[in-house]
Biopython code that builds the backbone (N, CA, C, O; Angstrom):
import numpy as np
from Bio.PDB.StructureBuilder import StructureBuilder

atoms = [
    (1, "MET", "N", (11.381, 106.181, 132.857)),
    (1, "MET", "CA", (10.999, 104.954, 133.541)),
    (1, "MET", "C", (9.486, 104.817, 133.471)),
    (1, "MET", "O", (8.755, 105.738, 133.835)),
    (2, "SER", "N", (9.024, 103.673, 133.006)),
    (2, "SER", "CA", (7.605, 103.372, 132.918)),
    (2, "SER", "C", (7.295, 102.218, 133.857)),
    (2, "SER", "O", (7.592, 101.062, 133.556)),
    (3, "VAL", "N", (6.700, 102.539, 134.985)),
    (3, "VAL", "CA", (6.391, 101.523, 135.983)),
    (3, "VAL", "C", (4.888, 101.308, 136.019)),
    (3, "VAL", "O", (4.118, 102.254, 136.182)),
    (4, "ARG", "N", (4.480, 100.060, 135.865)),
    (4, "ARG", "CA", (3.054, 99.745, 135.889)),
    (4, "ARG", "C", (2.755, 98.769, 137.019)),
    (4, "ARG", "O", (3.642, 98.076, 137.518)),
    (5, "LEU", "N", (1.498, 98.734, 137.404)),
    (5, "LEU", "CA", (1.037, 97.846, 138.465)),
    (5, "LEU", "C", (1.112, 96.404, 138.009)),
    (5, "LEU", "O", (0.652, 96.066, 136.918)),
    (6, "ASN", "N", (1.689, 95.554, 138.840)),
    (6, "ASN", "CA", (1.753, 94.116, 138.592)),
    (6, "ASN", "C", (0.511, 93.499, 139.236)),
    (6, "ASN", "O", (0.474, 93.284, 140.447)),
    (7, "LYS", "N", (-0.493, 93.219, 138.424)),
    (7, "LYS", "CA", (-1.780, 92.738, 138.936)),
    (7, "LYS", "C", (-1.679, 91.350, 139.565)),
    (7, "LYS", "O", (-2.394, 91.059, 140.524)),
    (8, "GLU", "N", (-0.809, 90.496, 139.046)),
    (8, "GLU", "CA", (-0.611, 89.177, 139.658)),
    (8, "GLU", "C", (-0.053, 89.317, 141.068)),
    (8, "GLU", "O", (-0.450, 88.589, 141.978)),
    (9, "ALA", "N", (0.867, 90.255, 141.240)),
    (9, "ALA", "CA", (1.444, 90.500, 142.563)),
    (9, "ALA", "C", (0.381, 91.023, 143.525)),
    (9, "ALA", "O", (0.342, 90.631, 144.691)),
    (10, "LEU", "N", (-0.470, 91.901, 143.035)),
    (10, "LEU", "CA", (-1.537, 92.446, 143.876)),
    (10, "LEU", "C", (-2.482, 91.333, 144.330)),
    (10, "LEU", "O", (-2.884, 91.300, 145.493)),
    (11, "GLU", "N", (-2.832, 90.438, 143.436)),
    (11, "GLU", "CA", (-3.711, 89.323, 143.811)),
    (11, "GLU", "C", (-3.050, 88.410, 144.842)),
    (11, "GLU", "O", (-3.703, 87.962, 145.784)),
    (12, "LEU", "N", (-1.758, 88.132, 144.666)),
    (12, "LEU", "CA", (-1.041, 87.317, 145.642)),
    (12, "LEU", "C", (-1.026, 88.007, 146.998)),
    (12, "LEU", "O", (-1.274, 87.366, 148.020)),
    (13, "ALA", "N", (-0.742, 89.285, 147.020)),
    (13, "ALA", "CA", (-0.708, 90.030, 148.287)),
    (13, "ALA", "C", (-2.061, 89.981, 148.974)),
    (13, "ALA", "O", (-2.135, 89.751, 150.181)),
    (14, "ARG", "N", (-3.126, 90.192, 148.226)),
    (14, "ARG", "CA", (-4.477, 90.138, 148.814)),
    (14, "ARG", "C", (-4.783, 88.758, 149.385)),
    (14, "ARG", "O", (-5.345, 88.640, 150.474)),
    (15, "ARG", "N", (-4.412, 87.721, 148.650)),
    (15, "ARG", "CA", (-4.656, 86.351, 149.117)),
    (15, "ARG", "C", (-3.872, 86.072, 150.400)),
    (15, "ARG", "O", (-4.398, 85.474, 151.339)),
    (16, "LEU", "N", (-2.619, 86.507, 150.431)),
    (16, "LEU", "CA", (-1.799, 86.305, 151.627)),
    (16, "LEU", "C", (-2.407, 87.028, 152.831)),
    (16, "LEU", "O", (-2.442, 86.481, 153.933)),
    (17, "ILE", "N", (-2.879, 88.237, 152.622)),
    (17, "ILE", "CA", (-3.488, 89.000, 153.714)),
    (17, "ILE", "C", (-4.758, 88.300, 154.185)),
    (17, "ILE", "O", (-4.971, 88.144, 155.387)),
    (18, "ARG", "N", (-5.604, 87.876, 153.243)),
    (18, "ARG", "CA", (-6.838, 87.159, 153.606)),
    (18, "ARG", "C", (-6.537, 85.910, 154.425)),
    (18, "ARG", "O", (-7.268, 85.570, 155.356)),
    (19, "ASP", "N", (-5.449, 85.233, 154.064)),
    (19, "ASP", "CA", (-5.078, 83.988, 154.750)),
    (19, "ASP", "C", (-4.311, 84.220, 156.049)),
    (19, "ASP", "O", (-3.949, 83.267, 156.738)),
    (20, "GLY", "N", (-4.066, 85.477, 156.379)),
    (20, "GLY", "CA", (-3.378, 85.795, 157.630)),
    (20, "GLY", "C", (-1.867, 85.727, 157.566)),
    (20, "GLY", "O", (-1.202, 85.714, 158.602)),
    (21, "ASN", "N", (-1.323, 85.683, 156.378)),
    (21, "ASN", "CA", (0.137, 85.635, 156.212)),
    (21, "ASN", "C", (0.694, 87.055, 156.156)),
    (21, "ASN", "O", (1.149, 87.528, 155.115)),
    (22, "VAL", "N", (0.642, 87.722, 157.320)),
    (22, "VAL", "CA", (1.000, 89.129, 157.434)),
    (22, "VAL", "C", (1.857, 89.341, 158.674)),
    (22, "VAL", "O", (1.613, 88.745, 159.723)),
    (23, "VAL", "N", (2.859, 90.194, 158.538)),
    (23, "VAL", "CA", (3.631, 90.672, 159.680)),
    (23, "VAL", "C", (3.172, 92.103, 159.926)),
    (23, "VAL", "O", (3.363, 92.977, 159.080)),
    (24, "ARG", "N", (2.573, 92.336, 161.071)),
    (24, "ARG", "CA", (2.042, 93.675, 161.400)),
    (24, "ARG", "C", (3.109, 94.478, 162.134)),
    (24, "ARG", "O", (3.012, 94.729, 163.336)),
    (25, "ASP", "N", (4.097, 94.861, 161.400)),
    (25, "ASP", "CA", (5.234, 95.583, 161.959)),
    (25, "ASP", "C", (5.083, 97.079, 161.706)),
    (25, "ASP", "O", (4.071, 97.526, 161.164)),
    (26, "GLU", "N", (6.069, 97.830, 162.091)),
    (26, "GLU", "CA", (6.023, 99.289, 161.984)),
    (26, "GLU", "C", (6.795, 99.764, 160.762)),
    (26, "GLU", "O", (7.634, 99.041, 160.226)),
    (27, "ARG", "N", (6.511, 100.964, 160.335)),
    (27, "ARG", "CA", (7.049, 101.542, 159.103)),
    (27, "ARG", "C", (8.553, 101.368, 158.949)),
    (27, "ARG", "O", (9.016, 100.926, 157.898)),
    (28, "ASP", "N", (9.304, 101.699, 159.950)),
    (28, "ASP", "CA", (10.764, 101.709, 159.827)),
    (28, "ASP", "C", (11.406, 100.329, 159.909)),
    (28, "ASP", "O", (12.629, 100.220, 159.821)),
    (29, "ASP", "N", (10.620, 99.284, 160.074)),
    (29, "ASP", "CA", (11.165, 97.931, 160.200)),
    (29, "ASP", "C", (11.620, 97.325, 158.869)),
    (29, "ASP", "O", (12.377, 96.355, 158.864)),
    (30, "TRP", "N", (11.172, 97.881, 157.749)),
    (30, "TRP", "CA", (11.464, 97.252, 156.452)),
    (30, "TRP", "C", (12.948, 97.158, 156.167)),
    (30, "TRP", "O", (13.380, 96.190, 155.541)),
    (31, "SER", "N", (13.738, 98.110, 156.594)),
    (31, "SER", "CA", (15.181, 98.037, 156.324)),
    (31, "SER", "C", (15.794, 96.793, 156.966)),
    (31, "SER", "O", (16.780, 96.256, 156.461)),
    (32, "GLU", "N", (15.216, 96.337, 158.070)),
    (32, "GLU", "CA", (15.710, 95.117, 158.729)),
    (32, "GLU", "C", (15.000, 93.862, 158.232)),
    (32, "GLU", "O", (15.584, 92.779, 158.253)),
    (33, "HIS", "N", (13.762, 93.989, 157.790)),
    (33, "HIS", "CA", (12.968, 92.823, 157.413)),
    (33, "HIS", "C", (13.059, 92.463, 155.939)),
    (33, "HIS", "O", (12.708, 91.349, 155.550)),
    (34, "ALA", "N", (13.523, 93.387, 155.123)),
    (34, "ALA", "CA", (13.600, 93.137, 153.679)),
    (34, "ALA", "C", (14.565, 91.981, 153.395)),
    (34, "ALA", "O", (15.608, 91.862, 154.039)),
    (35, "PRO", "N", (14.209, 91.134, 152.428)),
    (35, "PRO", "CA", (15.128, 90.058, 152.052)),
    (35, "PRO", "C", (16.462, 90.614, 151.565)),
    (35, "PRO", "O", (16.511, 91.635, 150.880)),
    (36, "SER", "N", (17.534, 89.931, 151.927)),
    (36, "SER", "CA", (18.863, 90.325, 151.457)),
    (36, "SER", "C", (19.020, 89.925, 149.989)),
    (36, "SER", "O", (18.197, 89.190, 149.444)),
    (37, "THR", "N", (20.070, 90.410, 149.370)),
    (37, "THR", "CA", (20.371, 90.018, 147.995)),
    (37, "THR", "C", (20.551, 88.508, 147.904)),
    (37, "THR", "O", (20.100, 87.882, 146.945)),
    (38, "ASP", "N", (21.210, 87.923, 148.899)),
    (38, "ASP", "CA", (21.380, 86.464, 148.905)),
    (38, "ASP", "C", (20.036, 85.755, 149.007)),
    (38, "ASP", "O", (19.818, 84.743, 148.341)),
    (39, "ASP", "N", (19.124, 86.280, 149.844)),
    (39, "ASP", "CA", (17.784, 85.703, 149.961)),
    (39, "ASP", "C", (17.043, 85.793, 148.630)),
    (39, "ASP", "O", (16.396, 84.838, 148.200)),
    (40, "GLU", "N", (17.147, 86.952, 147.987)),
    (40, "GLU", "CA", (16.495, 87.131, 146.686)),
    (40, "GLU", "C", (17.034, 86.135, 145.668)),
    (40, "GLU", "O", (16.265, 85.483, 144.962)),
    (41, "ASN", "N", (18.345, 86.022, 145.596)),
    (41, "ASN", "CA", (18.954, 85.114, 144.621)),
    (41, "ASN", "C", (18.589, 83.662, 144.897)),
    (41, "ASN", "O", (18.348, 82.897, 143.963)),
    (42, "ALA", "N", (18.545, 83.278, 146.158)),
    (42, "ALA", "CA", (18.157, 81.914, 146.513)),
    (42, "ALA", "C", (16.702, 81.656, 146.113)),
    (42, "ALA", "O", (16.378, 80.584, 145.600)),
    (43, "PHE", "N", (15.838, 82.627, 146.345)),
    (43, "PHE", "CA", (14.432, 82.485, 145.949)),
    (43, "PHE", "C", (14.323, 82.327, 144.440)),
    (43, "PHE", "O", (13.592, 81.462, 143.958)),
    (44, "ILE", "N", (15.043, 83.153, 143.694)),
    (44, "ILE", "CA", (15.012, 83.070, 142.236)),
    (44, "ILE", "C", (15.540, 81.719, 141.765)),
    (44, "ILE", "O", (14.960, 81.109, 140.867)),
    (45, "ASP", "N", (16.624, 81.249, 142.356)),
    (45, "ASP", "CA", (17.177, 79.940, 141.982)),
    (45, "ASP", "C", (16.164, 78.822, 142.199)),
    (45, "ASP", "O", (16.071, 77.896, 141.394)),
    (46, "GLU", "N", (15.411, 78.913, 143.286)),
    (46, "GLU", "CA", (14.454, 77.854, 143.631)),
    (46, "GLU", "C", (13.125, 77.989, 142.895)),
    (46, "GLU", "O", (12.533, 76.982, 142.508)),
    (47, "HIS", "N", (12.641, 79.234, 142.693)),
    (47, "HIS", "CA", (11.280, 79.442, 142.185)),
    (47, "HIS", "C", (11.209, 80.146, 140.829)),
    (47, "HIS", "O", (10.174, 80.093, 140.165)),
    (48, "GLY", "N", (12.286, 80.799, 140.411)),
    (48, "GLY", "CA", (12.301, 81.485, 139.126)),
    (48, "GLY", "C", (11.894, 82.952, 139.213)),
    (48, "GLY", "O", (11.345, 83.412, 140.214)),
    (49, "MET", "N", (12.181, 83.669, 138.128)),
    (49, "MET", "CA", (11.917, 85.109, 138.084)),
    (49, "MET", "C", (10.435, 85.437, 138.089)),
    (49, "MET", "O", (10.035, 86.454, 138.657)),
    (50, "ASP", "N", (9.613, 84.606, 137.474)),
    (50, "ASP", "CA", (8.181, 84.906, 137.455)),
    (50, "ASP", "C", (7.609, 84.940, 138.871)),
    (50, "ASP", "O", (6.803, 85.811, 139.198)),
    (51, "GLU", "N", (8.025, 83.998, 139.701)),
    (51, "GLU", "CA", (7.562, 83.985, 141.101)),
    (51, "GLU", "C", (8.161, 85.147, 141.886)),
    (51, "GLU", "O", (7.488, 85.737, 142.732)),
    (52, "PHE", "N", (9.411, 85.475, 141.614)),
    (52, "PHE", "CA", (10.049, 86.625, 142.266)),
    (52, "PHE", "C", (9.271, 87.900, 141.948)),
    (52, "PHE", "O", (9.038, 88.726, 142.830)),
    (53, "ALA", "N", (8.875, 88.056, 140.699)),
    (53, "ALA", "CA", (8.142, 89.255, 140.274)),
    (53, "ALA", "C", (6.821, 89.395, 141.009)),
    (53, "ALA", "O", (6.359, 90.516, 141.226)),
    (54, "LYS", "N", (6.203, 88.296, 141.397)),
    (54, "LYS", "CA", (4.919, 88.349, 142.105)),
    (54, "LYS", "C", (5.041, 88.944, 143.499)),
    (54, "LYS", "O", (4.025, 89.222, 144.136)),
    (55, "TRP", "N", (6.243, 89.143, 143.981)),
    (55, "TRP", "CA", (6.473, 89.765, 145.287)),
    (55, "TRP", "C", (6.791, 91.255, 145.149)),
    (55, "TRP", "O", (7.285, 91.884, 146.085)),
    (56, "HIS", "N", (6.501, 91.810, 143.967)),
    (56, "HIS", "CA", (6.755, 93.231, 143.686)),
    (56, "HIS", "C", (5.537, 93.808, 142.977)),
    (56, "HIS", "O", (5.102, 93.280, 141.954)),
    (57, "LEU", "N", (4.989, 94.888, 143.519)),
    (57, "LEU", "CA", (3.775, 95.461, 142.948)),
    (57, "LEU", "C", (4.031, 96.307, 141.710)),
    (57, "LEU", "O", (3.086, 96.668, 141.009)),
    (58, "GLY", "N", (5.276, 96.629, 141.429)),
    (58, "GLY", "CA", (5.587, 97.426, 140.250)),
    (58, "GLY", "C", (6.460, 96.670, 139.275)),
    (58, "GLY", "O", (7.300, 95.857, 139.660)),
    (59, "GLU", "N", (6.240, 96.956, 138.003)),
    (59, "GLU", "CA", (7.055, 96.381, 136.941)),
    (59, "GLU", "C", (7.558, 97.527, 136.075)),
    (59, "GLU", "O", (6.768, 98.247, 135.464)),
    (60, "ASP", "N", (8.871, 97.689, 136.027)),
    (60, "ASP", "CA", (9.487, 98.742, 135.226)),
    (60, "ASP", "C", (9.691, 98.206, 133.820)),
    (60, "ASP", "O", (10.622, 97.442, 133.564)),
    (61, "THR", "N", (8.813, 98.611, 132.910)),
    (61, "THR", "CA", (8.849, 98.075, 131.550)),
    (61, "THR", "C", (10.036, 98.593, 130.740)),
    (61, "THR", "O", (10.295, 98.104, 129.641)),
    (62, "ALA", "N", (10.756, 99.575, 131.275)),
    (62, "ALA", "CA", (11.960, 100.053, 130.595)),
    (62, "ALA", "C", (13.153, 99.138, 130.858)),
    (62, "ALA", "O", (14.167, 99.222, 130.167)),
    (63, "GLU", "N", (13.031, 98.270, 131.854)),
    (63, "GLU", "CA", (14.107, 97.332, 132.191)),
    (63, "GLU", "C", (13.905, 96.024, 131.427)),
    (63, "GLU", "O", (12.795, 95.713, 130.994)),
    (64, "THR", "N", (14.968, 95.276, 131.268)),
    (64, "THR", "CA", (14.931, 94.011, 130.544)),
    (64, "THR", "C", (14.051, 92.999, 131.267)),
    (64, "THR", "O", (14.154, 92.815, 132.480)),
    (65, "ALA", "N", (13.181, 92.347, 130.494)),
    (65, "ALA", "CA", (12.318, 91.303, 131.060)),
    (65, "ALA", "C", (13.180, 90.196, 131.660)),
    (65, "ALA", "O", (14.237, 89.858, 131.127)),
    (66, "GLY", "N", (12.715, 89.640, 132.773)),
    (66, "GLY", "CA", (13.417, 88.535, 133.405)),
    (66, "GLY", "C", (14.594, 88.950, 134.261)),
    (66, "GLY", "O", (15.435, 88.119, 134.603)),
    (67, "THR", "N", (14.667, 90.246, 134.617)),
    (67, "THR", "CA", (15.750, 90.715, 135.474)),
    (67, "THR", "C", (15.172, 91.308, 136.762)),
    (67, "THR", "O", (14.019, 91.736, 136.805)),
    (68, "LYS", "N", (15.991, 91.320, 137.792)),
    (68, "LYS", "CA", (15.572, 91.901, 139.065)),
    (68, "LYS", "C", (15.296, 93.390, 138.927)),
    (68, "LYS", "O", (14.453, 93.926, 139.647)),
    (69, "GLY", "N", (15.980, 94.061, 138.030)),
    (69, "GLY", "CA", (15.786, 95.489, 137.834)),
    (69, "GLY", "C", (14.385, 95.854, 137.365)),
    (69, "GLY", "O", (13.953, 96.996, 137.519)),
    (70, "ARG", "N", (13.692, 94.908, 136.807)),
    (70, "ARG", "CA", (12.326, 95.142, 136.333)),
    (70, "ARG", "C", (11.321, 95.156, 137.490)),
    (70, "ARG", "O", (10.217, 95.682, 137.347)),
    (71, "CYS", "N", (11.699, 94.582, 138.624)),
    (71, "CYS", "CA", (10.792, 94.416, 139.760)),
    (71, "CYS", "C", (10.944, 95.568, 140.746)),
    (71, "CYS", "O", (12.039, 95.829, 141.243)),
    (72, "LYS", "N", (9.842, 96.255, 141.026)),
    (72, "LYS", "CA", (9.838, 97.415, 141.920)),
    (72, "LYS", "C", (8.746, 97.239, 142.976)),
    (72, "LYS", "O", (7.783, 96.501, 142.767)),
    (73, "PHE", "N", (8.898, 97.907, 144.082)),
    (73, "PHE", "CA", (7.922, 97.957, 145.166)),
    (73, "PHE", "C", (7.641, 96.579, 145.794)),
    (73, "PHE", "O", (6.533, 96.054, 145.683)),
    (74, "PRO", "N", (8.653, 96.007, 146.448)),
    (74, "PRO", "CA", (8.440, 94.741, 147.158)),
    (74, "PRO", "C", (7.489, 94.950, 148.336)),
    (74, "PRO", "O", (7.437, 96.028, 148.927)),
    (75, "TYR", "N", (6.746, 93.908, 148.659)),
    (75, "TYR", "CA", (5.793, 94.015, 149.762)),
    (75, "TYR", "C", (5.927, 92.911, 150.802)),
    (75, "TYR", "O", (5.137, 92.854, 151.745)),
    (76, "GLY", "N", (6.908, 92.039, 150.647)),
    (76, "GLY", "CA", (7.026, 90.958, 151.617)),
    (76, "GLY", "C", (8.342, 90.227, 151.520)),
    (76, "GLY", "O", (9.254, 90.624, 150.795)),
    (77, "ASP", "N", (8.415, 89.130, 152.282)),
    (77, "ASP", "CA", (9.667, 88.381, 152.446)),
    (77, "ASP", "C", (9.641, 87.002, 151.777)),
    (77, "ASP", "O", (10.401, 86.114, 152.162)),
    (78, "PHE", "N", (8.780, 86.823, 150.789)),
    (78, "PHE", "CA", (8.601, 85.573, 150.036)),
    (78, "PHE", "C", (7.794, 84.536, 150.804)),
    (78, "PHE", "O", (7.649, 83.401, 150.351)),
    (79, "ARG", "N", (7.267, 84.921, 151.963)),
    (79, "ARG", "CA", (6.350, 84.060, 152.718)),
    (79, "ARG", "C", (5.155, 84.847, 153.215)),
    (79, "ARG", "O", (4.028, 84.350, 153.228)),
    (80, "ARG", "N", (5.415, 86.093, 153.629)),
    (80, "ARG", "CA", (4.374, 86.918, 154.244)),
    (80, "ARG", "C", (4.459, 88.355, 153.742)),
    (80, "ARG", "O", (5.515, 88.835, 153.329)),
    (81, "VAL", "N", (3.315, 89.018, 153.794)),
    (81, "VAL", "CA", (3.258, 90.450, 153.515)),
    (81, "VAL", "C", (3.734, 91.174, 154.766)),
    (81, "VAL", "O", (3.347, 90.820, 155.880)),
    (82, "HIS", "N", (4.563, 92.175, 154.583)),
    (82, "HIS", "CA", (5.031, 92.989, 155.713)),
    (82, "HIS", "C", (4.372, 94.360, 155.643)),
    (82, "HIS", "O", (4.480, 95.066, 154.640)),
    (83, "ARG", "N", (3.693, 94.723, 156.715)),
    (83, "ARG", "CA", (3.056, 96.029, 156.797)),
    (83, "ARG", "C", (4.074, 97.140, 156.542)),
    (83, "ARG", "O", (3.767, 98.123, 155.867)),
    (84, "CYS", "N", (5.270, 96.985, 157.076)),
    (84, "CYS", "CA", (6.300, 98.014, 156.904)),
    (84, "CYS", "C", (6.679, 98.186, 155.435)),
    (84, "CYS", "O", (6.961, 99.305, 155.005)),
    (85, "ALA", "N", (6.692, 97.112, 154.663)),
    (85, "ALA", "CA", (7.016, 97.203, 153.236)),
    (85, "ALA", "C", (5.905, 97.908, 152.483)),
    (85, "ALA", "O", (6.164, 98.693, 151.571)),
    (86, "VAL", "N", (4.666, 97.627, 152.865)),
    (86, "VAL", "CA", (3.519, 98.266, 152.221)),
    (86, "VAL", "C", (3.548, 99.772, 152.479)),
    (86, "VAL", "O", (3.338, 100.564, 151.560)),
    (87, "ILE", "N", (3.806, 100.166, 153.722)),
    (87, "ILE", "CA", (3.871, 101.594, 154.061)),
    (87, "ILE", "C", (5.023, 102.264, 153.305)),
    (87, "ILE", "O", (4.842, 103.336, 152.727)),
    (88, "SER", "N", (6.182, 101.651, 153.307)),
    (88, "SER", "CA", (7.339, 102.203, 152.620)),
    (88, "SER", "C", (7.074, 102.342, 151.127)),
    (88, "SER", "O", (7.394, 103.366, 150.523)),
    (89, "GLY", "N", (6.490, 101.312, 150.540)),
    (89, "GLY", "CA", (6.189, 101.348, 149.113)),
    (89, "GLY", "C", (5.166, 102.408, 148.754)),
    (89, "GLY", "O", (5.294, 103.080, 147.731)),
    (90, "GLU", "N", (4.148, 102.559, 149.594)),
    (90, "GLU", "CA", (3.127, 103.575, 149.333)),
    (90, "GLU", "C", (3.760, 104.970, 149.296)),
    (90, "GLU", "O", (3.447, 105.784, 148.428)),
    (91, "SER", "N", (4.638, 105.224, 150.238)),
    (91, "SER", "CA", (5.313, 106.519, 150.299)),
    (91, "SER", "C", (6.159, 106.756, 149.043)),
    (91, "SER", "O", (6.106, 107.832, 148.448)),
    (92, "ARG", "N", (6.933, 105.752, 148.649)),
    (92, "ARG", "CA", (7.788, 105.897, 147.462)),
    (92, "ARG", "C", (6.966, 106.033, 146.185)),
    (92, "ARG", "O", (7.311, 106.820, 145.304)),
    (93, "ALA", "N", (5.874, 105.266, 146.082)),
    (93, "ALA", "CA", (5.021, 105.347, 144.892)),
    (93, "ALA", "C", (4.432, 106.751, 144.756)),
    (93, "ALA", "O", (4.359, 107.296, 143.654)),
    (94, "GLY", "N", (4.016, 107.326, 145.872)),
    (94, "GLY", "CA", (3.491, 108.688, 145.845)),
    (94, "GLY", "C", (4.561, 109.689, 145.470)),
    (94, "GLY", "O", (4.310, 110.624, 144.709)),
    (95, "GLN", "N", (5.746, 109.496, 146.000)),
    (95, "GLN", "CA", (6.859, 110.406, 145.727)),
    (95, "GLN", "C", (7.206, 110.429, 144.239)),
    (95, "GLN", "O", (7.553, 111.479, 143.697)),
    (96, "TYR", "N", (7.114, 109.272, 143.580)),
    (96, "TYR", "CA", (7.491, 109.173, 142.171)),
    (96, "TYR", "C", (6.286, 109.157, 141.230)),
    (96, "TYR", "O", (6.418, 108.838, 140.049)),
    (97, "ASP", "N", (5.108, 109.503, 141.764)),
    (97, "ASP", "CA", (3.889, 109.669, 140.979)),
    (97, "ASP", "C", (3.463, 108.397, 140.246)),
    (97, "ASP", "O", (3.098, 108.436, 139.071)),
    (98, "HIS", "N", (3.515, 107.274, 140.955)),
    (98, "HIS", "CA", (2.993, 106.011, 140.426)),
    (98, "HIS", "C", (1.635, 105.784, 141.097)),
    (98, "HIS", "O", (1.512, 104.996, 142.035)),
    (99, "ALA", "N", (0.622, 106.491, 140.593)),
    (99, "ALA", "CA", (-0.678, 106.569, 141.259)),
    (99, "ALA", "C", (-1.353, 105.209, 141.438)),
    (99, "ALA", "O", (-1.916, 104.946, 142.501)),
    (100, "SER", "N", (-1.311, 104.348, 140.436)),
    (100, "SER", "CA", (-2.001, 103.061, 140.555)),
    (100, "SER", "C", (-1.322, 102.170, 141.600)),
    (100, "SER", "O", (-1.995, 101.427, 142.315)),
    (101, "ILE", "N", (-0.018, 102.243, 141.685)),
    (101, "ILE", "CA", (0.711, 101.457, 142.681)),
    (101, "ILE", "C", (0.485, 102.039, 144.066)),
    (101, "ILE", "O", (0.293, 101.297, 145.030)),
    (102, "GLU", "N", (0.506, 103.355, 144.172)),
    (102, "GLU", "CA", (0.242, 104.003, 145.460)),
    (102, "GLU", "C", (-1.142, 103.610, 145.977)),
    (102, "GLU", "O", (-1.293, 103.285, 147.155)),
    (103, "LYS", "N", (-2.152, 103.637, 145.104)),
    (103, "LYS", "CA", (-3.505, 103.267, 145.522)),
    (103, "LYS", "C", (-3.572, 101.802, 145.937)),
    (103, "LYS", "O", (-4.190, 101.469, 146.947)),
    (104, "ALA", "N", (-2.941, 100.932, 145.164)),
    (104, "ALA", "CA", (-2.950, 99.504, 145.508)),
    (104, "ALA", "C", (-2.321, 99.275, 146.875)),
    (104, "ALA", "O", (-2.838, 98.495, 147.674)),
    (105, "LEU", "N", (-1.219, 99.943, 147.146)),
    (105, "LEU", "CA", (-0.554, 99.793, 148.443)),
    (105, "LEU", "C", (-1.400, 100.388, 149.570)),
    (105, "LEU", "O", (-1.458, 99.821, 150.661)),
    (106, "ARG", "N", (-2.047, 101.509, 149.321)),
    (106, "ARG", "CA", (-2.929, 102.105, 150.327)),
    (106, "ARG", "C", (-4.073, 101.137, 150.647)),
    (106, "ARG", "O", (-4.441, 100.966, 151.809)),
    (107, "ASP", "N", (-4.629, 100.507, 149.612)),
    (107, "ASP", "CA", (-5.709, 99.540, 149.816)),
    (107, "ASP", "C", (-5.215, 98.313, 150.589)),
    (107, "ASP", "O", (-5.917, 97.803, 151.462)),
    (108, "LEU", "N", (-4.010, 97.843, 150.269)),
    (108, "LEU", "CA", (-3.453, 96.704, 151.006)),
    (108, "LEU", "C", (-3.248, 97.064, 152.472)),
    (108, "LEU", "O", (-3.539, 96.255, 153.353)),
    (109, "LEU", "N", (-2.755, 98.254, 152.740)),
    (109, "LEU", "CA", (-2.564, 98.693, 154.126)),
    (109, "LEU", "C", (-3.894, 98.701, 154.863)),
    (109, "LEU", "O", (-3.967, 98.273, 156.015)),
    (110, "ALA", "N", (-4.944, 99.181, 154.213)),
    (110, "ALA", "CA", (-6.265, 99.184, 154.841)),
    (110, "ALA", "C", (-6.717, 97.756, 155.145)),
    (110, "ALA", "O", (-7.279, 97.496, 156.209)),
    (111, "GLU", "N", (-6.475, 96.835, 154.216)),
    (111, "GLU", "CA", (-6.841, 95.429, 154.442)),
    (111, "GLU", "C", (-6.065, 94.844, 155.622)),
    (111, "GLU", "O", (-6.623, 94.110, 156.437)),
    (112, "ILE", "N", (-4.799, 95.168, 155.706)),
    (112, "ILE", "CA", (-3.975, 94.698, 156.826)),
    (112, "ILE", "C", (-4.510, 95.252, 158.138)),
    (112, "ILE", "O", (-4.709, 94.511, 159.101)),
    (113, "ASP", "N", (-4.740, 96.559, 158.169)),
    (113, "ASP", "CA", (-5.156, 97.207, 159.416)),
    (113, "ASP", "C", (-6.579, 96.812, 159.826)),
    (113, "ASP", "O", (-6.883, 96.767, 161.017)),
    (114, "GLU", "N", (-7.444, 96.529, 158.862)),
    (114, "GLU", "CA", (-8.800, 96.055, 159.174)),
    (114, "GLU", "C", (-8.754, 94.676, 159.811)),
    (114, "GLU", "O", (-9.638, 94.325, 160.591)),
    (115, "GLY", "N", (-7.745, 93.899, 159.491)),
    (115, "GLY", "CA", (-7.627, 92.554, 160.021)),
    (115, "GLY", "C", (-7.058, 92.477, 161.426)),
    (115, "GLY", "O", (-6.953, 91.389, 161.993)),
    (116, "ARG", "N", (-6.692, 93.609, 161.991)),
    (116, "ARG", "CA", (-6.124, 93.616, 163.354)),
    (116, "ARG", "C", (-7.191, 93.279, 164.369)),
    (116, "ARG", "O", (-8.345, 93.689, 164.241)),
    (117, "SER", "N", (-6.800, 92.539, 165.362)),
    (117, "SER", "CA", (-7.739, 92.196, 166.434)),
    (117, "SER", "C", (-7.651, 93.177, 167.559)),
    (117, "SER", "O", (-8.369, 93.046, 168.550)),
]
sb = StructureBuilder()
sb.init_structure("model")
sb.init_model(0)
sb.init_chain("A")
sb.init_seg("    ")
for serial, (resi, resn, name, xyz) in enumerate(atoms, 1):
    if name == "N":
        sb.init_residue(resn, " ", resi, " ")
    sb.init_atom(name, np.array(xyz, "f"), 0.0, 1.0, " ", f" {name:<3s}", serial, name[0])
structure = sb.get_structure()
């Protein structure tokens, strides 16, 4: 498996955080906050795979282009960045030795936490 950082997704995440489109939830909340398969499919039907991919910081180049299987490390719900998704993704990226994705997620978490009042 060859997973690389999706730079377009990283830029979108940073912009969303700058604009305040963030849910400051806790680590274990992602299992409840993650979009369902139906939500994902509805988003793809409305916006297409390219937009869906922008909500994932990793791209598995071993998977077929234009498929959901190519998209790894989701960070939000198609409207906002979720702190819990960023934390979960950082942990998984470290576990599977995806250093560039782990660093990007760590940086996003810092941006989220710096924005707390």
